DRENDRENFI-107874 format. One record per residue: residue in three letters; z, x, y of N, C-alpha, C in turn. Coordinates in steps of 0.1 Angstrom, whole numbers, plus 5000, padded with zeros to 4 digits. Example, Ala and Ser with C-alpha at 12.3 -4.5 7.8 and 13.67 -1.06 7.14 Angstrom:
DRENDRENFI-107874
ala507851324943507851234955507851324967 ser507151284978507151374989507951295000 
END
This chain:
DRENDRENFI-107874
met883749055173882549025173881749045185 arg880749065188880249025203879548925208 asp879948845216879148715223877148765220 ser876748655217875448705216874948645225 arg875448615234874548635246874548755258 phe875348855254874848995251874349105240 asp873549055231872249085226872049185231 ile871449125239869949175248870249285252 leu872049325247872349445260872449575253 phe872549515240872449645229871449675228 glu870249605226868549705220868349835226 pro867949855222867450055221865850005233 val865950105246864250135250864150265251 gln862750265245861850365242862450495258 ile862550575261862350625272861750795267 gly860050795268859450945263859350955253 pro860151065246859451085234860951075230 his862350965231863650945230863650775229 thr865250755222865150675220867050605222 thr867350545233868650565237868850465230 arg869750435223870650325215871450145225 asn871150185232871550035244870750065258 arg870850005263871149995276872349985288 phe872750105282873950135286873850275295 tyr873950275306873250435307874350485320 gln874950585311875650675323874950755337 val874550685348874050755353874650915359 pro873651045370874351155365875551145381 his876651125380877751145384878451295388 cys878951345400879951475400881551415395 thr882151525389883351505381884351665391 gly883951665394884751855402885251955398 met884751855380884451975368883552085364 gly882352065365881352165366881752205355 tyr880752345363880152485353881652575353 arg882852515366884052635364885352555359 his884752455348885852355333884752295327 pro883952385317882852325308883152235300 tyr884952285293885052225282885752055289 ala885852095297886951965301885551835308 glu884751965311883151845320882851805300 ala882751855293881851795281882751715276 ala884651695273885851605268885051495276 his884551475290884951365295883351325294 arg882351365293881051345292880751255273 gly881851325266881551325257882651175248 ile882951205252884351065254883450915260 lys882550935272881550815273881050795261 ala880450855251879650825244880450765239 glu881750855228882050755221882150625223 gly882450575234882750425244881450445245 gly880550425236879350345239877850415248 trp878650465259877050505268875550545261 gly874650505261873850485254872850605251 val873050635273872950815278873950815293 val874250985291874851045293874351215304 cys874951165309874151235322875151345328 thr874651485329875751555338875451525355 gln876551575367876151565375874751695374 glu874851675394873451755393874151915395 thr872851975386873352105382871952155389 glu872852275396871752365402870552485395 ile869552515400868552555393868452745397 his869052735408869052875409870252955422 ser870153095422870753075431871253065450 thr869653055448869552945462870152825470 ser870652745454870752625458872452595452 asp872852745458874652755450875452685463 leu876152495454877052485464878352495462 ser878552585463880052655461880352625477 pro881152605473883152575469882552455454 ala882052385462882052265448881752325434 asn882352235426881852225409881552155406 glu880052185406878652145403878352185392 gly877452125382876952215372875852335376 arg875752405368874752565366873552565361 leu873052605361871952705353871252815359 trp871352895363870752985367869953065365 ser870953055347870053185335870653105323 asp869653235316870753155298871953155298 ala872553265305874253305307874753125305 asp874053035309874952895316874752845305 ile874252895298873552745288875052735275 pro875552865269876052835263877852665268 ala877052705283879052595290878052445292 leu876752445290876452275290875852265275 arg875552345264875652365252877052225252 leu878452265254878952245245879152055254 met878651985261878351915268877251805260 thr876451905259875351875251875951785232 asp876651905229876951885213878651795212 ala879151745221880151605222879051495228 val877851495235877151355232876851355221 his875651415218874851405206875951395195 glu877151415193878251375186878551205180 his878051135187878551035190877150925190 gly875850955189874650985191874150915203 ser874150965213873850965229872951015231 leu872050985239871551125247872151175258 ala871551285255871951415267871051435281 ala871151415292870451405301871051505314 ile870251545323871151715328869551675346 gln871051705354869851595370869751785374 leu868051845375868251965380867751915398 val868951995404868352035420867952165421 his867952135437867552285443868252125458 gly869352275465869752125476868952155484 gly868652285488867852325502868552345512 ser868252245524869652245538870752205531 his870652195520871752115513872552255507 ser872552345504872852435495873452575505 pro874952565514874852695519875152825513 asn875052835503874752945488875953035503 leu877252985498878353055501878953205493 tyr878753135478878853255466878053295466 ser876453265464875453375461874753435470 arg875653385485874953475495873253465496 gln872853375495871153425497870853335511 pro869653385513869253285529868953125521 ala869053055532868852865524867352875529 ile866552775521865352725519865452575526 ala864452565537863752385530862452405537 pro861952235535861052235543860052285557 ser861652245564861152365577862052395587 his862452515591863052565605864352455601 thr865752475597866152405606867952435598 thr868952355601870452405603871152325588 val871652405576871952365570873652245571 asp873652105567874352065559875751975563 trp876252145557878052175555878052305550 gly878752365556879152445548879652575558 gly879152595573879352685584878452675593 pro878152795599876852755610875752895601 ile875552785593874552885584872952785586 gln871952875587870252765591869352825580 ala868752725577868352735567866252765577 arg865952885566864552925565863452835562 glu862052865571860752745565860452825545 met860652815546859352765528858152815535 asp857352945530855653005533855452935512 leu854352975514853652925501853852995487 thr854253095494855453225478856153115476 asp856953105488858553035483858552945475 ile857252825476856652685476856452695460 lys855652825456855752895440856652845433 asn857352985436858953055432860152915430 leu859652845441860752715435859952605430 arg858952615422858552555414858452665399 asn858252755399858952805385860552745380 trp861652795394863052785392862752655382 tyr861852545388862252415384861852455366 val860952495369860252565350860752615340 glu861452695343862652795336863852725336 ala864452645344865652585344865352445336 ala864052425335864052265322863952325308 lys863652455309863352525295864552535288 arg865852645302866852655297867752515294 ala867452405299867952295298867752185283 lys866452255278866152205264866352295256 met867052405257867452505248869052455248 ala869452435259870652355261870952205254 gly870052165248870052045245869951915247 phe869451925257869451825268867851695258 asp868151625268867051505264866151425270 ile867151435283866451435290866451505300 ile865451485311865351635320864851525333 tyr865851545348865851455358865151565370 ala864151545374863851575391864451435395 tyr865151515409866451475416865651465433 ala866051345433865151345452865651255453 gly867251275462868551115468869451155476 his869751135480871251165486871351235493 asp869651215498869451335517869951455509 met870251485499870651665496869951725489 thr868451685489868251795476866451805485 ile865951945482864151975485863651875483 leu863351835470862351715470862051605478 gln863751585483863551485493863251505510 his863851585507863251705526862251675525 phe861351745518859851765516859551605518 leu859751505510859151375514859551295525 ser860151325533861051315545860351365563 val859751235566859251335585860751345589 arg861851345586863151355592862851545594 his862551555580863551695574861951775572 asn860551685569859751795569859351795581 his858851845591857651895599856351995601 arg856152025588855052135584853652035589 thr852952185590851352135594850352135582 asp850952265571849652255559849852155553 his849852145543849452075532850152015527 tyr851552095523853052025521853651925536 gly852951885546853551835554852651725566 gly852951625569852051605575852151405569 ser850851405567851051305558851151235548 phe851551125543852351065535851751105517 glu850751155509849751265504850251355500 asn850751485512851051575517852551605516 arg853251525524855251555520855551495502 leu854351435499854351375483854451535477 arg853151605478852851665470853551785461 leu854651835468855451945456856051815450 phe856451735451857351615441856851635427 arg854851535434854151555422854151665412 glu853551785423853551885413855151905403 val856751885408857151945396857651855387 val857351775393857751615380855751715365 ser854951705373853851755362854251835358 asp854552015366855252135357856352115349 leu857751965352858251965340857651905328 lys856251825335856151715316855551855311 gly854951945317854152045314854852115298 ser855552165307857052275304857652215289 val858052125289859652045276859351895279 gly857751895289858051665278857351685266 asp857251755257856851725245857851665233 thr859251765243860151675234861651645242 cys861451645257862451595269861451525276 ala862151415277862051285286862251385297 ile860851235307861351335324861551215330 ala862651245340863151105343863151115365 ile862651075372863251075390863750995387 arg865151075393865650995409865550975419 phe864850875426865050825440865150745445 ala865850795459866350685467865450595477 val865150445478863950415477864950415488 glu865650395496866150355508866950445513 glu867550475524868050495536868850445543 leu868650325544869950245558869750285572 leu868350375573868050435589867050365593 gly866650335593865150195598864150295592 ser863750335605862350395603862750545609 asp863550595609863950705611864350785594 gly863950725587864250755575863250695567 ile863350705550862750665536863450465539 glu862650385536862650275534861750215519 his862850125515862050095510860449995507 lys860449905521859649855519858249895530 asn858450055531857450135533857550265523 glu858050385524857650475520858550485506 gly859750415507860550355498859250325487 his858950275482857450085478856550195473 asp855950325485854950385480854850505469 val856250595470856650655467856350645449 ile857850515447857350455436855450415425 glu855450375435853550325431852950495429 ala853050565437851750695441852450755423 leu853450715421853850815410854650755397 ala853950585398854950475395854550535374 glu853550605371853850625358853550775350 glu854250835360854251035359855251045350 pro856750975355857651035347857550935334 asp858650915329859050875314860550745321 leu860550765333861750715334862050665353 trp862750625360862750585371864550555375 asp865150615377866150665383866550625397 val866750435399866650395415868550375427 asn867750445438869450375440868850415456 leu870350395467870250425479870850555483 ser870250655498870850725502871150695514 asp872350815514872950905511873850885508 trp874750995501875450985488876750855497 thr876650815502878250705511877450605516 asn876450565510875550425509875550415496 asp874850505491874750475475875950405465 ser877550505469878750465465879350385472 gln879250295481880250275491881150165478 thr882650195491883950155483883649975487 ser884649935474885449765476885349695488 arg886049785496886149745510885049675517 phe884149735517882049775526881249655521 ala880949715502880149625500880949625483 lys880149525477880249405469879549445458 glu880049445441879249515430877249415438 gly876749505430875149485433874649425442 phe875549535453875149515471873149605467 gln873049695459871449715462870449675454 glu871449575447870149465445868449465456 pro868249385464867849385475866449505475 tyr867849675478866449705482865849785464 thr866249745454865849815439865349675434 ala865349565437864249455430862649485426 phe861949525436860249575439860049705430 val860949735421860249905417859749785404 lys860649725395860249705383858049585383 ser857949635394856749555400855449645398 val856249725405854649875406855250005397 thr855849945381855850055369855949955358 thr855750095344855650015337856750085326 lys857250215336858650305326859950245328 pro860250245319861950175321862550255333 val864050105336864050145351865050145352 val866250185357868150215355868650205369 gly869350175372869850125385871550125392 val872250095397873750065401873849955403 gly875349955408875849825414877449825414 arg877849895409879249935403879349805394 tyr878649765387878649675380879449695364 thr880649615359881149575351881149415344 ser880649395356880449175346879549205334 pro879349185318878349145314877549045320 asp878248915325877548825321875848895338 thr876448985348875849055357874249125347 met874749185340873949315337873149185325 val873549115325872749025308871649005321 arg872348915338871048875345869848975352 leu870549075353869749205352868549285353 ile868949265335867749245325866449145318 arg867349025322866148905323865648855327 ser865548865339865848875357864049015355 gly863749075347862749215349863649285363 his864549255366865349365377865349605371 leu865749545365866649635357866149705342 asp865849755331866049825317867449835311 leu867949915321869049995322870249985329 ile871049935321872549925336872850055336 gly872650155350873350255349874450215356 ala876050285357877050295363877350475365 ala878550495372878950565375880650565376 arg881150485384882050475391882750305375 pro881950225374882350165360882250245346 ser882150345343882350435335882850555334 ile883950575348885350655346885950565345 ala885750415351887250335350887350295339 asp886250295330886550285318884950295308 pro885550425305884950505295884250405284 his884750345281884650255264884450135269 leu884050115279883249915284881949905274 pro880949975274880149905261881049865255 arg881449955242882349935228882849815232 lys883649825242884349685242883649535246 ile882349605256881849465253880749375239 glu880849535231880049495215881649475207 glu882049485211882949445199883749325203 gly883049215215883749105220885349135228 arg885549265229887149245240886549275252 ile885649195261885949185272887049145286 asn888349115281889549125284890249235283 asp889249385279889949485276888949585289 ile888149495289888049615298889049635318 arg888949775317889449835330888449815337 glu888449705348887549725357887149835371 cys886049875372886349985385886749905398 ile887549915405888249895421888149925424 gly886950025427885750035443886650115451 cys887350245441888150315457887950375462 asn886850465450886050645457887450735458 ile888650705446889550805451888850915437 cys887450905431887150945422886251055432 thr885251045436884751125450885151185453 ala887051185456887151265466888251325458 gly887851365447888351555437886951575441 asp885951515437884751605438884551675456 asn885151585465884851615478886251775483 thr886851775472887951885478888251945465 asn887151955451886852055448887152075437 val888951995430889151985421888051835405 pro889051825398888951765385889551655395 met888151545392888551395403889251315390 arg889951235389891051085389890550955390 cys890850855389890650725387891750685386 thr892350545392893250485400893250405386 gln892150315382892450215368892750285356 asn891750455355891550565346892650655347 pro894150675345894950775343894650925333 thr893750875327893450995318892051035320 val891351025332890351135339891051235339 gly890051315339890051465342891351545332 glu892351525330893051535313892051505305 glu891551455303890851455285890651605280 trp890151715280890851805277891851895278 arg892251915290893151985300894651935289 arg895051785287896251705282896251685271 gly894451675269894451545254894451465257 trp894751405263894751255268893051135268 his892751075260892150945257892550775264 pro891050745265891650605274891850525265 glu891550585248891850435243892850425231 arg893250605229893650615219895550635219 leu896250645214898050725220898450725202 arg899250855199899750835194901350715191 pro901650665181902650565174903050625178 leu904250565184906050545190906550455178 ser907650535171908650475164909550345169 ser909750235168910250125184911250185187 lys910950205198911750205205912450115217 gln913850135223913950055228913350105250 his913150045258913350095270912849995281 leu913950005298914249935302913350005315 ile911849915313911849965333912049885346 ile912649915355913349905371912049855379 gly911449745382910149785389908349725384 gly908049665388906749635379905649675395 gly905649795402904349805404903849885399 pro902449975404901150065391901750145384 ala902950195385904350275380904650215372 gly905350115371906650035357905049955348 leu904049935354902949835342902149935332 glu901550015341901250185334902250175322 ser903550215327904250265317904550195308 ala904750035310905149975302903649945292 arg902449955300901249915288901350025283 thr901550135287901350225269902450275258 leu903750285267904550245258904450115248 thr904049985252904149875241902749945234 ser902049945241900650035224900650125213 arg901850135223902650245209903450215198 gly904150085209904650025196906750015198 ala906750045210908450045215908049945224 asp909349865224910049725226910249765243 val909649655248909649705268910949615269 thr911649575281911549495287911449555303 leu910449465317910849545322911249425332 ser911949435348912249385352911949375369 glu911749315370910649285389911849245398 ala912349265409913149225421911949145418 arg911549145428910449055440909448915430 lys909048855433908748675425907448745423 thr906948815424905348875416905349045408 leu904749045408903949155400903149265411 gly903049385408902449485411902449555419 gly903749545426904249655439903049635450 arg903249795454901949775468900849715462 val900549755452898649685446899349535452 thr899949465448899549355456899649295467 leu900549375474900449365489898849425495 glu898549575491897949585501896249525493 ser896049475485895049405479894649255490 ser895949225498895949115503895449185520 leu895649315519894649335534892749335535 pro892449275547891049285545890349405539 gly889449355530888749405522889249495509 leu890449425504890749525494890749485485 asn891049375484891449205477891149285458 glu890249385454889649415445890449485435 trp891249595443892449695443893149625436 ala893349465434894449355429894249365409 arg892749445410892149485392893449625387 val894049615391894249785394895949685377 arg896849615388897749475384897149355373 asp896449355381896149205368895249265352 tyr895049395354894149415339895649445332 arg896849495336897749515331898949435328 ile898649325336900049235328899049125328 gly897749175325896649105312896849135297 gln896949285296896949375289898649365281 leu899349305289900649305288901149185280 ala900549085285900848915283900348865270 glu899549015262899248965247899749085234 lys901649105243902049225231903449125230 ser903249135223905449035217906149125220 asn905949285224906849345225907249335239 ala906449345246906649325262908049235270 gln908549225270909049105277908949135295 leu908549075301908149045321909348965326 tyr910048995338910548905346910549005358 thr910248825364910648865384911848805385 gln912048865402912648825406914248805398 ser914448955396915548985383916049155392 pro916449115401916949255410918149355395 ile918649435392919449525387920049615392 thr920949595392922349715394922549805389 ala923149915389923750035385924149965368 gly925049905376926549835363925449715354 asp924149665359923649605350922549705335 val922249785344922049915338923249955323 leu924249965331924850025318925449865308 ser925549765311925549725302924949695293 phe923849695297922349635289922649685277 gly922749835275922649915267921949965263 ile920549905271919449985267918950155269 pro918250255258918950345258917850395262 asn916450355268915650475277915550375289 val916150425304915850345313914650505323 val914050345329912750385339912750375350 leu912850425357912550345374911750365376 ala911450255383909850235388910150155404 thr910550195414911650105420910850165436 gly909950245429908550235448909550305459 ala909050275468909050305486908250285492 asn909150305505908750225514908750275528 trp907750245537908050315552908650305560 arg908350445565909250545572909150465586 thr909650395598909750345613910050475620 asp910450555621911050615629910350735634 gly909150725626907550825630907850975626 val908550995615908551135608907551105601 gly907151225598905651255597904951425596 arg903651415592902951535600903051515609 thr903351495621903451535634904551525635 his905051455640906551425643907851485632 lys908251605636909351685624910751585626 his911051515632912551425632912051295637 pro913651235635913451105642913351095658 leu912951015663912650955672913150855681 ser914550925682915150815688914250645694 tyr913550675703913050545716912050445707 leu912650445686911450355681912750295671 leu913950315676915250245666915150125677 ala913950015677913549895689913149785682 pro913549675687912949545678911549535678 asn910649635691909149605688908549715678 val909449785669909049845659908649755649 phe907249795642907349725628906949755622 ser907849785604907049855595905849795587 pro904849885588904049845576904049755563 asp905349745553905649675552905949565550 thr907149595563906649395571905549325571 leu904649455577903149345578902549305572 met902849415558902149345541902649235537 gln903749195535904649105532904848955543 thr904948985556904448835559903048885574 gly902748945571901248885577901548955591 pro900448935597900948985613901848885621 asp901948695619902048615624903848725630 arg904148745623905848805634905448925646 leu904348895643903949045656903748945670 pro904148995682904148935699902248965698 asn902848855706901348815713900848935722 gly900348985723899749115735899049205724 thr899149325734898649455727899549575711 ile899249575700899949585694899149785689 ala900049825692899850015685900050035668 ile899050115667899050135656899050305661 phe900250315652900050545655899750595638 asp899050595638898350625618898050785618 asp899750835615899850995609899351005595 asp899250965589898750915578897450985567 thr896050975577895451025572894450975563 phe894850835559894250795542894150625548 tyr893950515544893150375548894150355556 leu894850285554896250185557896450175569 gly896150275580896650265591895350155598 ser894350185591892550175593892749985592 val893349945580893049815574894449705584 leu895449785590895949725594895949655600 ala895349825610894249765629893149685624 glu892949645613891649545611891849435611 gln893349385603893949275599894149265611 val895149295623895749285635894849255646 ala893949315647892649285653891549135653 his892049075640890648985634891748875641 thr893248875643894148755648893548785660 gly893148835668892848835685893548925688 arg894648995690895149035697894649165696 arg895149245711893949375713894549505707 val894149585702894649705692894849805698 leu895549945697895450035704895750135686 phe894750215686895150295673894450445680 ile896350505680896850655680896550735668 thr896350845667896550945664895951055667 pro897551115656896951275663895951395658 asn894951315644893551325644892651345654 pro891351425649889951335659889051245657 ile889351185645888751085639890251005633 val889650895626890550785624890050825610 ala891150825601891850865586890250955582 pro891251045589890251175582890251185566 tyr891251165557890551185542889851095537 ser889850985545888850875535887650935541 asp886951045548886151085542885451185532 asn886551185522886551195507886351095497 thr886450995505886150865495884950775500 leu883950895510883050845514882250725527 glu884050715533883950535538884450625552 gln884550715554885650695571884550645585 asp883150735585882350685589882150525593 arg882050415584882450315583883550235587 ile884850345584886250295593885950305606 gln885550375610885350435627884350255631 arg883750265628882050185630883650065632 arg883750025621884149885624885349845632 leu886049945637887249915641886449955658 ile885749985656884950005668884049875673 asp883349815664882349715667884349535667 leu885249585665886149505664887349505675 gly887049585687887449585698888249675705 val888949775691889949835689890249965701 lys890650025700890250155709890550265709 ile890950385708890650425698892050585701 ile892750605704893150745714893350835707 ser892850935698892551035687893151155698 leu893851245686894351355694895751365701 his896451255702897651195709899251225699 lys899851245700901151185696902151085705 leu902951045697904050935704904951025712 ala904850995725906051045739907150855745 gly907050795738908050715741907850565743 leu908150445738908050285737908850245741 phe908850105753909750075757909149865757 lys909949825758909149615758908249645758 asp907549645769905949665772904849735774 thr905649845767904249995773904750085764 ile903850215755903750235745903850415756 thr903550515756902850695758902550745750 ala901450795753901250865740901051025746 ala901151115743901051305745899851365740 cys898751375744897951505740898251605727 ile897951615721898651685708899051895715 tyr897151865725897152025729898352015744 ser897451945756898151995764899651905771 asn900451795760901151735762901151605776 val899851645781899851485797900051375786 glu900651305793900851225792900151115795 thr899850975791899050855794899650685788 val900550595795901050495792900250385794 tyr900650375776899450235776900350045778 glu899649945785900549885779900649865763 cys901749775755901749795742903349705742 gln903149585733903849475734904849495715 ala904549615711905049625694904049775688 leu904849865685904349965677904449985664 ile903149985653903349995636903050105632 pro904250255632903950335625903350365613 val902750415607902450435597902050635595 thr902950685590903550795590903550825576 met904750845568904750895554905850745553 arg906250785540907150685527908550755524 leu909350705519911050755513910750675504 pro911350745484911150675481912850575478 asn912550465469913750375467914150465457 asp915450475456915950595450917250555448 arg917950445459919250395457919850375442 leu919450345434919850315420919550405409 trp918550485414919250625410919950735412 leu920350675420921850815429923050775421 glu922850585420924150525416924050545400 leu922850585397922850565384923650735379 gln923050805387923450955388924851005386 ala925650915396927150905404928150875392 arg927250795387927550735368928150805358 lys926950925358926250975346927151015333 ser928651015340929151035323929450865318 asp929250795327929450675317928050625304 trp927450705308925650675299925850705288 gln926750755275926950815271927450665258 asp928950645267929350505261928450325261 ala927750365271926750275274925750315268 gly925450415257923950335247923050455256 ile923250525266921650515274922050665274 asn920250715270920150825265918750925276 ser918250845278917050865294916950835301 val916950865320917650785331915750885330 thr914850785338913450875348913150835357 arg912950895362912050855375910750865377 ile910350755378908750775377907950695395 gly906450825394906050685403906550755413 asp906350625427906550615442907750655450 cys909250595435910650655437911250745434 his910250835432910250985426909751055436 thr907751005436907351115451906450995454 pro906550935465905450865470904350925468 asp902850885467901450905466901050815473 ile899450855464898350725466898650645444 ile897950565446898150495435897550525425 ala896650565426896350685415897050775409 ala897850825413899150955410899950855405 ala900650745412901050655403901150565385 val899850575391899250475379899450615368 gln899750745371898950895360900550905351 ala901950835367903050875363903450745356 gly903450655355903050565344902650635334 tyr901450585333900650705319901750825313 gln901650875319901951015316903751005310 tyr904050955313905550895308905250865294 gly904850705293904550605281903450755269 ala902750785276902250925264902250975260 glu903551015273904651205261905851145260 phe906151075258907451005260907851065243 gly908951065241908651115220908651235218 glu907351335222906151395221906551515222 pro906551625217906951775220905951855233 ile907051845242907051925254905652035254 thr904652055255903252115261902852165267 thr902052335275901252355282900252305283 pro899952235291898252225293897052315291 lys895652285287894552375283894252445301 arg894152615296893752595306892052725302 glu891152705312890052785309889352915311 val889553005308888853205314887753185307 phe886253245317885153295311885353485312 ala884753505298884453705299883453675292 gly882253765305881353835297880453715301 gly880653615306879153515304879753385291 thr880653435289880953295275882653215280 val882353145277883153005278884253045266 gln885453065272886553085262888052975266 ser888852935253889452845257890452855257 
END
């Protein structure tokens, strides 16, 4: 039974010719599946409709071969041949009574057309912003006429595919409609450039064209970035952001408002908290009577109610929270607030799209595997009561325990440390990463409700203990530790000079804090490419110590470009006074100096340094595994059927991989081994 305070969230909302069953709205977001994996795409969206999202949208969907975003796996609607793949999604969404929306896009100078090999087009002559040394030519009036027709034809196909809501998309600095609006991109001198009204002209025409062609049965939505965070160089919510909405106020059936570009709209929790977009979107309802949807990584139903009652939004938009918990609305409706898997804002999901593979989620290990493996975020096959001993209470151990107990197994989990959570507990204590503790807290909360789960801390276990317990199924989730010998991507052999007392492990720093470090200058050698080196640098810098950040890479934390935070990370280190030494490797360490060598010339530079923290790679904590393997002949007499390593103690990886390893063990234990499905295409028809 839901709390009556939340009744307002389940009121229907009229959107043009359609009515959504509630106020939960999954806004357009990429999945890394798109047109190449339509069955996977449809299954992912369908589960959200099942979970109660009243509207479920596609990602950006290309309307023409001149808007080719290859190699990205987005949606595609170039011709009638693309309709069957999209029909899979609308059928999956409609099956559960939700509305299906499609975000039509022409990327303009954001479309490199690497597959179609079409010349890129834009409001004015410019360079394409990714994909190589490609230029886009200025569109003439015939091109503009063609563009309007491409939108109309794509909208008609979308209607044929069964979509209820059709978007005109002008956001994230990735669309031709936004580029026509922007003085930064539009340098034209004809009636499509110059004045505000001229720059707005194409946007107004496209919206009118969409309404005229499909508006009888489809709602027309505008997705618009009201703020670019560029000051006067970009669209500002107090100026032209406001003016655009005021000028087109009643023309669409729905306004979907956010920030631009994507790195601003989908900021990680390290740099922005829940609701960070509210100051920029608060004005929209004051200038339009049409329903408004906005986002802010909302997971709290109380916050959602506040936004509705205050007149800020009509619909609660979500991308990342709907990925972390596709059944979030259903859980609120059923009064199961504590069962919500709250998004941690790590943006591992965006990394999938940015690396052109199906996305994954740290909180929800079933994402991207709904169709391929048949995984469901809420349903598991029952398991007859079988005993499991899980050694290690980190993300893999906790998730395997949660999954096994949900299936009916009896689980004993033993953790050597005082607290559960493993690396999640350690890393969530670092600057900006506190929301990552949700990975631990959700699983502990779920296990606390289960009578078939026993959790023990401060309980180290030996191989002899395992054999004496006689529990038939043993899971080793003992984690991994950071190396301190320099071995990683750059240095392939241990560096003897790192066997020194002024070398500190990242694990030590996370466990005890920076107080053990000497005063003076601290060097961090980051060969990991992701977030940890920069977070440790930030932590040390906050103590007032001088920090050297040495990396073989040209930029700080290059992999974090995929999580949309690289520029913020580097900017923060610069603001903290961290000296960044890029394109250098280690060449020597003494008591008060460190030597770095250029990775190209080997020219060495000596810097003052009192301590070094190498962030290179981790080694699995597999001692217990090796000891049990050495005593394998004793397993049968001890009543042991299986011993399985999962997570970092098997293969050190990101936290999302550890959670998935725990889920996979728990979900597939005792099940027949199956081969994941794969998708093929034949003659323009999707086949499984």
